[in-house]
TIMI-2910 file (N, C-alpha, C, CB; in pm, 1 decimal, decimal comma, always signed):
<rs>
+----------+----------+----------+----------+----------+----------+----------+----------+----------+----------+----------+----------+------+
!      n_x !      n_y !      n_z !     ca_x !     ca_y !     ca_z !      c_x !      c_y !      c_z !     cb_x !     cb_y !     cb_z ! resn !
+----------+----------+----------+----------+----------+----------+----------+----------+----------+----------+----------+----------+------+
! +13496,5 ! +10284,3 ! +11462,7 ! +13386,6 ! +10315,8 ! +11604,0 ! +13326,8 ! +10391,5 ! +11553,8 ! +13428,0 ! +10374,1 ! +11748,9 !  Met !
! +13347,2 ! +10503,2 ! +11492,4 ! +13276,9 ! +10622,7 ! +11412,0 ! +13199,0 ! +10547,4 ! +11284,8 ! +13403,0 ! +10746,9 ! +11350,0 !  Arg !
! +13195,8 ! +10492,5 ! +11215,9 ! +13093,8 ! +10414,3 ! +11096,2 ! +12987,9 ! +10338,8 ! +11204,9 ! +13195,2 ! +10272,2 ! +10972,9 !  Val !
! +13080,2 ! +10253,9 ! +11307,4 ! +12944,7 ! +10185,3 ! +11414,4 ! +12838,9 ! +10298,7 ! +11422,2 ! +12998,8 ! +10144,8 ! +11602,8 !  Asn !
! +12893,8 ! +10376,3 ! +11451,1 ! +12798,9 ! +10503,1 ! +11557,2 ! +12706,4 ! +10551,6 ! +11474,2 ! +12886,4 ! +10652,1 ! +11620,9 !  Gly !
! +12729,8 ! +10555,2 ! +11312,8 ! +12718,3 ! +10655,4 ! +11202,7 ! +12582,6 ! +10508,4 ! +11156,2 ! +12906,7 ! +10707,8 ! +11076,2 !  Gln !
! +12636,1 ! +10399,3 ! +11153,3 ! +12507,5 ! +10318,3 ! +11118,9 ! +12417,0 ! +10288,7 ! +11277,5 ! +12564,1 ! +10151,3 ! +11034,1 !  Trp !
! +12430,4 ! +10309,8 ! +11405,3 ! +12316,4 ! +10303,4 ! +11457,9 ! +12252,5 ! +10395,3 ! +11477,7 ! +12315,2 ! +10256,5 ! +11540,5 !  Ala !
! +12311,2 ! +10530,9 ! +11431,3 ! +12241,2 ! +10693,3 ! +11421,8 ! +12123,0 ! +10666,9 ! +11366,7 ! +12318,9 ! +10815,7 ! +11323,6 !  Ala !
! +12189,3 ! +10614,4 ! +11235,8 ! +12081,1 ! +10596,7 ! +11066,7 ! +11982,3 ! +10512,9 ! +11115,5 ! +12160,8 ! +10503,8 ! +10901,5 !  Arg !
! +11998,4 ! +10364,1 ! +11173,6 ! +11897,5 ! +10274,2 ! +11227,6 ! +11790,9 ! +10312,1 ! +11328,5 ! +11962,6 ! +10176,7 ! +11281,8 !  Met !
! +11826,8 ! +10425,4 ! +11409,4 ! +11727,5 ! +10469,8 ! +11528,5 ! +11638,1 ! +10581,0 ! +11434,7 ! +11820,9 ! +10551,0 ! +11688,1 !  Val !
! +11687,8 ! +10639,0 ! +11341,9 ! +11621,8 ! +10758,4 ! +11257,1 ! +11518,7 ! +10628,8 ! +11178,5 ! +11758,8 ! +10875,6 ! +11129,7 !  Cys !
! +11571,5 ! +10522,3 ! +11096,0 ! +11487,6 ! +10499,3 ! +11046,3 ! +11401,2 ! +10400,8 ! +11094,8 ! +11521,7 ! +10490,9 ! +10955,3 !  Ala !
! +11387,8 ! +10327,5 ! +11256,3 ! +11306,8 ! +10304,8 ! +11258,9 ! +11200,5 ! +10374,2 ! +11392,5 ! +11336,9 ! +10192,9 ! +11234,9 !  Met !
! +11218,8 ! +10528,1 ! +11396,1 ! +11125,8 ! +10631,1 ! +11453,4 ! +11088,0 ! +10673,9 ! +11297,0 ! +11201,6 ! +10763,7 ! +11571,1 !  Met !
! +11105,5 ! +10634,8 ! +11184,1 ! +11032,8 ! +10678,3 ! +11053,3 ! +10869,0 ! +10580,3 ! +11072,1 ! +11150,0 ! +10623,1 ! +10886,0 !  Ala !
! +10963,8 ! +10476,5 ! +11104,8 ! +10894,0 ! +10373,6 ! +11077,3 ! +10771,5 ! +10372,8 ! +11167,7 ! +10974,9 ! +10259,3 ! +11085,9 !  Val !
! +10787,0 ! +10395,6 ! +11261,4 ! +10703,4 ! +10398,3 ! +11388,5 ! +10587,6 ! +10493,8 ! +11360,1 ! +10789,7 ! +10447,9 ! +11520,8 !  Thr !
! +10698,5 ! +10616,7 ! +11338,6 ! +10583,8 ! +10764,0 ! +11300,6 ! +10433,2 ! +10747,9 ! +11180,6 ! +10706,6 ! +10903,2 ! +11203,8 !  Leu !
! +10504,0 ! +10647,8 ! +11067,6 ! +10407,5 ! +10639,1 ! +10932,4 ! +10322,6 ! +10556,5 ! +10961,9 ! +10465,2 ! +10595,4 ! +10797,5 !  Val !
! +10379,4 ! +10420,4 ! +11001,4 ! +10287,8 ! +10306,7 ! +10993,9 ! +10219,1 ! +10241,3 ! +11162,8 ! +10387,6 ! +10184,3 ! +10908,9 !  Ser !
! +10184,6 ! +10342,4 ! +11207,7 ! +10053,7 ! +10351,9 ! +11327,9 !  +9889,6 ! +10354,9 ! +11275,1 ! +10073,1 ! +10510,9 ! +11418,1 !  Cys !
!  +9873,8 ! +10261,8 ! +11194,0 !  +9779,5 ! +10232,7 ! +11173,1 !  +9750,3 ! +10086,5 ! +11226,6 !  +9768,5 ! +10262,1 ! +11056,8 !  Ser !
!  +9598,6 ! +10110,9 ! +11243,7 !  +9556,6 !  +9976,3 ! +11278,3 !  +9423,0 !  +9860,1 ! +11229,6 !  +9543,4 ! +10001,4 ! +11400,5 !  Asp !
!  +9422,8 !  +9775,7 ! +11205,9 !  +9319,8 !  +9719,8 ! +11153,2 !  +9283,9 !  +9556,4 ! +11266,6 !  +9367,9 !  +9697,3 ! +10975,7 !  Leu !
!  +9177,3 !  +9560,2 ! +11288,8 !  +9138,1 !  +9488,2 ! +11389,0 !  +8984,0 !  +9441,8 ! +11335,5 !  +9149,7 !  +9574,6 ! +11528,8 !  Arg !
!  +8940,5 !  +9304,4 ! +11286,0 !  +8795,9 !  +9204,5 ! +11278,8 !  +8717,0 !  +9233,9 ! +11400,7 !  +8826,2 !  +9025,8 ! +11279,5 !  Thr !
!  +8623,3 !  +9263,6 ! +11373,4 !  +8463,4 !  +9269,5 ! +11523,0 !  +8421,4 !  +9231,3 ! +11450,9 !  +8364,6 !  +9397,2 ! +11609,9 !  Val !
!  +8293,3 !  +9185,5 ! +11552,5 !  +8190,4 !  +9128,1 ! +11542,2 !  +8068,9 !  +9239,6 ! +11500,1 !  +8176,9 !  +9053,2 ! +11666,4 !  His !
!  +7980,5 !  +9280,6 ! +11476,2 !  +7893,9 !  +9367,2 ! +11479,1 !  +7774,5 !  +9343,8 ! +11575,7 !  +7860,3 !  +9382,2 ! +11356,6 !  Leu !
!  +7670,0 !  +9408,4 ! +11574,1 !  +7588,5 !  +9393,7 ! +11697,6 !  +7504,7 !  +9286,2 ! +11587,4 !  +7500,6 !  +9556,1 ! +11783,5 !  Ala !
!  +7463,2 !  +9297,4 ! +11456,3 !  +7361,9 !  +9225,1 ! +11416,8 !  +7468,2 !  +9047,7 ! +11386,3 !  +7275,0 !  +9322,5 ! +11261,3 !  Asp !
!  +7548,0 !  +9026,2 ! +11438,2 !  +7642,6 !  +8916,9 ! +11397,4 !  +7716,1 !  +8898,8 ! +11269,3 !  +7579,2 !  +8811,3 ! +11406,7 !  Gly !
!  +7716,6 !  +8988,0 ! +11219,0 !  +7767,5 !  +9009,3 ! +11105,7 !  +7923,5 !  +9042,1 ! +11125,1 !  +7687,9 !  +9112,5 ! +11040,4 !  Thr !
!  +8034,6 !  +9047,9 ! +11051,8 !  +8177,5 !  +9054,0 ! +11046,9 !  +8203,1 !  +9226,5 ! +10980,3 !  +8242,3 !  +8909,3 ! +10937,3 !  Gln !
!  +8281,9 !  +9249,2 ! +11069,1 !  +8307,6 !  +9437,5 ! +11030,0 !  +8457,2 !  +9470,0 ! +11010,7 !  +8255,2 !  +9558,2 ! +11177,4 !  Gly !
!  +8485,8 !  +9567,1 ! +11046,0 !  +8644,1 !  +9591,9 ! +11055,7 !  +8620,7 !  +9726,3 ! +11112,4 !  +8746,1 !  +9586,9 ! +10903,3 !  Tyr !
!  +8766,2 !  +9707,8 ! +11194,1 !  +8801,2 !  +9871,8 ! +11292,1 !  +8922,5 !  +9864,9 ! +11210,9 !  +8829,2 !  +9882,9 ! +11509,1 !  Gln !
!  +8915,4 ! +10024,3 ! +11134,1 !  +9050,8 ! +10066,8 ! +11123,1 !  +9052,1 ! +10193,8 ! +11224,8 !  +9093,6 ! +10102,6 ! +10961,9 !  Ile !
!  +9176,8 ! +10222,6 ! +11233,6 !  +9274,9 ! +10283,6 ! +11320,1 !  +9403,4 ! +10347,5 ! +11202,1 !  +9335,3 ! +10151,5 ! +11442,3 !  Ser !
!  +9368,3 ! +10478,3 ! +11194,1 !  +9453,2 ! +10558,7 ! +11103,5 !  +9564,1 ! +10670,8 ! +11187,8 !  +9342,7 ! +10644,0 ! +11003,0 !  Cys !
!  +9598,4 ! +10616,8 ! +11326,8 !  +9679,2 ! +10737,7 ! +11438,0 !  +9814,8 ! +10735,8 ! +11329,7 !  +9726,7 ! +10668,5 ! +11656,1 !  Lys !
!  +9886,3 ! +10790,4 ! +11340,2 ! +10017,6 ! +10838,7 ! +11315,5 ! +10083,6 ! +10957,9 ! +11268,9 ! +10052,4 ! +10775,5 ! +11254,1 !  Gly !
! +10161,8 ! +11060,5 ! +11281,4 ! +10193,9 ! +11138,9 ! +11230,4 ! +10124,7 ! +11165,4 ! +11071,2 ! +10314,3 ! +11118,9 ! +11250,9 !  Phe !
! +10173,1 ! +11079,3 ! +11000,5 ! +10178,0 ! +11076,1 ! +10850,3 ! +10058,9 ! +11047,8 ! +10796,1 ! +10268,9 ! +10983,8 ! +10797,4 !  Leu !
!  +9953,1 ! +10975,0 ! +10871,8 !  +9834,8 ! +10904,5 ! +10830,3 !  +9744,5 ! +11055,0 ! +10819,8 !  +9775,7 ! +10768,5 ! +10953,3 !  Asn !
!  +9661,3 ! +11027,5 ! +10830,2 !  +9525,9 ! +11150,6 ! +10773,1 !  +9391,4 ! +11048,7 ! +10747,5 !  +9574,0 ! +11251,1 ! +10577,6 !  Ser !
!  +9262,0 ! +11077,5 ! +10737,8 !  +9181,4 ! +11050,2 ! +10729,9 !  +9125,9 ! +11017,1 ! +10601,0 !  +9146,6 ! +11110,7 ! +10788,4 !  Trp !
!  +9185,7 ! +11039,6 ! +10506,3 !  +9207,9 ! +10946,2 ! +10429,5 !  +9268,9 ! +10803,7 ! +10382,2 !  +9225,4 ! +10991,4 ! +10396,6 !  Ser !
!  +9365,4 ! +10838,4 ! +10464,9 !  +9490,4 ! +10680,4 ! +10490,5 !  +9362,1 ! +10601,7 ! +10528,3 !  +9653,7 ! +10679,9 ! +10660,1 !  Ser !
!  +9235,4 ! +10597,2 ! +10616,6 !  +9125,2 ! +10494,2 ! +10686,8 !  +9027,1 ! +10512,3 ! +10577,9 !  +9057,6 ! +10535,9 ! +10856,1 !  Cys !
!  +8984,3 ! +10582,1 ! +10518,0 !  +8895,4 ! +10572,9 ! +10386,0 !  +8942,9 ! +10433,7 ! +10293,4 !  +8921,4 ! +10727,3 ! +10286,4 !  Leu !
!  +9097,6 ! +10551,8 ! +10244,4 !  +9183,3 ! +10391,5 ! +10140,7 !  +9185,7 ! +10258,2 ! +10174,8 !  +9343,1 ! +10390,9 ! +10127,8 !  Glu !
!  +9203,2 ! +10242,6 ! +10290,8 !  +9219,0 ! +10116,2 ! +10379,5 !  +9088,6 ! +10058,8 ! +10367,4 !  +9259,9 ! +10141,6 ! +10537,8 !  Lys !
!  +8940,7 ! +10075,6 ! +10353,3 !  +8837,4 ! +10089,1 ! +10357,3 !  +8854,9 ! +10011,3 ! +10241,8 !  +8776,4 ! +10207,9 ! +10376,6 !  Ala !
!  +8886,7 ! +10129,9 ! +10098,4 !  +8867,8 ! +10041,3 !  +9990,6 !  +8937,6 !  +9922,7 !  +9954,2 !  +8875,0 ! +10102,9 !  +9899,8 !  Gly !
!  +9032,5 !  +9910,8 !  +9998,0 !  +9120,9 !  +9835,8 !  +9998,1 !  +9095,8 !  +9659,9 ! +10035,6 !  +9200,9 !  +9907,6 ! +10079,5 !  Gln !
!  +8989,9 !  +9700,2 ! +10189,0 !  +8965,0 !  +9592,3 ! +10217,0 !  +8795,6 !  +9523,5 ! +10172,2 !  +9003,0 !  +9602,5 ! +10353,8 !  Leu !
!  +8754,8 !  +9574,7 ! +10112,8 !  +8625,5 !  +9545,3 ! +10071,3 !  +8607,5 !  +9585,6 !  +9869,5 !  +8517,6 !  +9654,3 ! +10190,2 !  Cys !
!  +8740,9 !  +9626,3 !  +9850,0 !  +8763,4 !  +9642,5 !  +9692,3 !  +8610,0 !  +9674,9 !  +9615,7 !  +8836,7 !  +9483,2 !  +9625,4 !  Leu !
!  +8573,2 !  +9621,2 !  +9505,7 !  +8465,6 !  +9632,8 !  +9426,8 !  +8292,8 !  +9640,4 !  +9529,6 !  +8487,4 !  +9491,5 !  +9319,6 !  Ala !
!  +8271,0 !  +9587,4 !  +9641,4 !  +8186,8 !  +9519,9 !  +9627,2 !  +8160,7 !  +9673,9 !  +9715,2 !  +8174,9 !  +9352,9 !  +9657,4 !  Arg !
!  +8217,2 !  +9770,0 !  +9759,1 !  +8219,6 !  +9861,7 !  +9880,6 !  +8179,4 !  +9805,6 !  +9984,2 !  +8147,5 !  +9974,0 !  +9872,9 !  Gly !
!  +8138,4 !  +9921,0 ! +10024,7 !  +8160,2 !  +9923,1 ! +10234,5 !  +8045,3 !  +9962,2 ! +10276,7 !  +8282,0 ! +10048,9 ! +10324,4 !  Tyr !
!  +8016,8 !  +9947,8 ! +10447,5 !  +7897,1 ! +10027,0 ! +10469,4 !  +7950,4 ! +10131,1 ! +10641,2 !  +7734,4 !  +9889,2 ! +10486,2 !  Asn !
!  +7941,7 ! +10248,7 ! +10631,8 !  +7992,1 ! +10293,3 ! +10780,0 !  +7923,4 ! +10292,8 ! +10857,8 !  +8037,3 ! +10401,2 ! +10804,5 !  Thr !
!  +7989,3 ! +10189,3 ! +10993,2 !  +7887,2 ! +10186,8 ! +11109,4 !  +7921,3 ! +10279,9 ! +11188,7 !  +7874,9 ! +10064,8 ! +11187,4 !  Ile !
!  +8043,1 ! +10305,2 ! +11213,0 !  +8054,9 ! +10437,6 ! +11290,2 !  +8221,2 ! +10493,6 ! +11237,0 !  +8037,8 ! +10404,0 ! +11487,3 !  Arg !
!  +8211,0 ! +10641,1 ! +11221,5 !  +8308,0 ! +10729,3 ! +11179,3 !  +8380,0 ! +10802,2 ! +11305,6 !  +8241,4 ! +10829,1 ! +11082,9 !  Ser !
!  +8473,4 ! +10854,4 ! +11294,1 !  +8556,8 ! +10921,8 ! +11404,3 !  +8636,9 ! +11066,4 ! +11319,2 !  +8687,2 ! +10789,0 ! +11474,1 !  Glu !
!  +8604,4 ! +11097,4 ! +11272,4 !  +8720,1 ! +11226,7 ! +11147,4 !  +8869,0 ! +11241,7 ! +11223,3 !  +8637,2 ! +11451,6 ! +11137,4 !  Glu !
!  +8791,3 ! +11311,3 ! +11352,2 !  +8882,7 ! +11376,4 ! +11450,6 !  +9000,6 ! +11271,3 ! +11524,1 !  +8782,7 ! +11441,9 ! +11567,5 !  Tyr !
!  +8909,7 ! +11133,1 ! +11553,0 !  +9056,1 ! +11059,4 ! +11585,8 !  +9101,6 ! +10957,6 ! +11503,4 !  +9059,7 ! +10993,6 ! +11716,3 !  Asp !
!  +9022,6 ! +10981,6 ! +11333,1 !  +9079,7 ! +10882,0 ! +11271,9 !  +9060,9 ! +10760,6 ! +11297,2 !  +9180,3 ! +10892,8 ! +11274,7 !  Arg !
!  +8936,2 ! +10721,2 ! +11360,3 !  +8909,0 ! +10589,2 ! +11378,3 !  +8771,0 ! +10577,7 ! +11288,6 !  +8897,9 ! +10549,0 ! +11541,3 !  Glu !
!  +8722,7 ! +10442,3 ! +11225,6 !  +8643,7 ! +10390,9 ! +11121,0 !  +8595,9 ! +10266,6 ! +11129,6 !  +8702,9 ! +10395,8 ! +11014,0 !  Leu !
!  +8460,9 ! +10212,9 ! +11226,1 !  +8430,9 ! +10103,6 ! +11188,5 !  +8347,0 ! +10078,2 ! +11082,1 !  +8396,9 ! +10055,5 ! +11273,7 !  Met !
!  +8356,8 ! +10019,6 ! +10993,9 !  +8238,7 !  +9950,7 ! +10807,6 !  +8270,0 !  +9774,4 ! +10836,7 !  +8358,0 ! +10020,7 ! +10552,1 !  Ile !
!  +8165,0 !  +9754,1 ! +10726,3 !  +8147,1 !  +9673,5 ! +10699,2 !  +8112,9 !  +9627,3 ! +10561,6 !  +8098,1 !  +9661,5 ! +10769,5 !  Ser !
!  +8184,7 !  +9516,6 ! +10491,2 !  +8178,7 !  +9530,8 ! +10317,7 !  +8031,1 !  +9470,5 ! +10270,4 !  +8320,1 !  +9423,9 ! +10230,3 !  Cys !
!  +7996,4 !  +9538,7 ! +10156,8 !  +7859,3 !  +9513,1 ! +10134,4 !  +7875,5 !  +9311,0 ! +10070,7 !  +7789,5 !  +9660,9 !  +9992,3 !  Lys !
!  +7759,2 !  +9310,9 ! +10028,9 !  +7761,6 !  +9157,7 !  +9969,6 !  +7797,0 !  +9218,3 !  +9868,9 !  +7632,9 !  +9048,6 !  +9957,9 !  Asn !
!  +7836,9 !  +9067,6 !  +9805,9 !  +7877,4 !  +9044,0 !  +9643,9 !  +7778,6 !  +9152,2 !  +9540,0 !  +7837,3 !  +8854,2 !  +9596,0 !  Ala !
!  +7608,8 !  +9114,5 !  +9554,9 !  +7506,2 !  +9150,2 !  +9496,4 !  +7425,8 !  +9287,9 !  +9569,5 !  +7429,4 !  +9025,0 !  +9489,3 !  Gly !
!  +7493,3 !  +9275,3 !  +9686,3 !  +7390,6 !  +9457,7 !  +9721,2 !  +7440,7 !  +9519,6 !  +9665,1 !  +7377,6 !  +9551,2 !  +9861,7 !  Ala !
!  +7371,4 !  +9702,9 !  +9659,4 !  +7445,5 !  +9773,5 !  +9583,2 !  +7418,0 !  +9947,1 !  +9698,7 !  +7377,9 !  +9757,4 !  +9391,1 !  His !
+----------+----------+----------+----------+----------+----------+----------+----------+----------+----------+----------+----------+------+
</rs>
């Protein structure tokens, strides 16, 4: 029984760690001008404002992105990816 109890305790700890780390959210949104944008939320103990900025960079890659709204304190960022030819 002791082995099963240790296993269960480790699983609970692992699940809690995953919950704390992975509390970021990405939603596709439609912006006021009709284009597609992204709402990025980087909540969670181990996420930071940098996590939101990195996620935006990963989404849009070399095209870059325009910031529609940013709330650094709440760690929320709304962006739209730039068109391939836009600077």
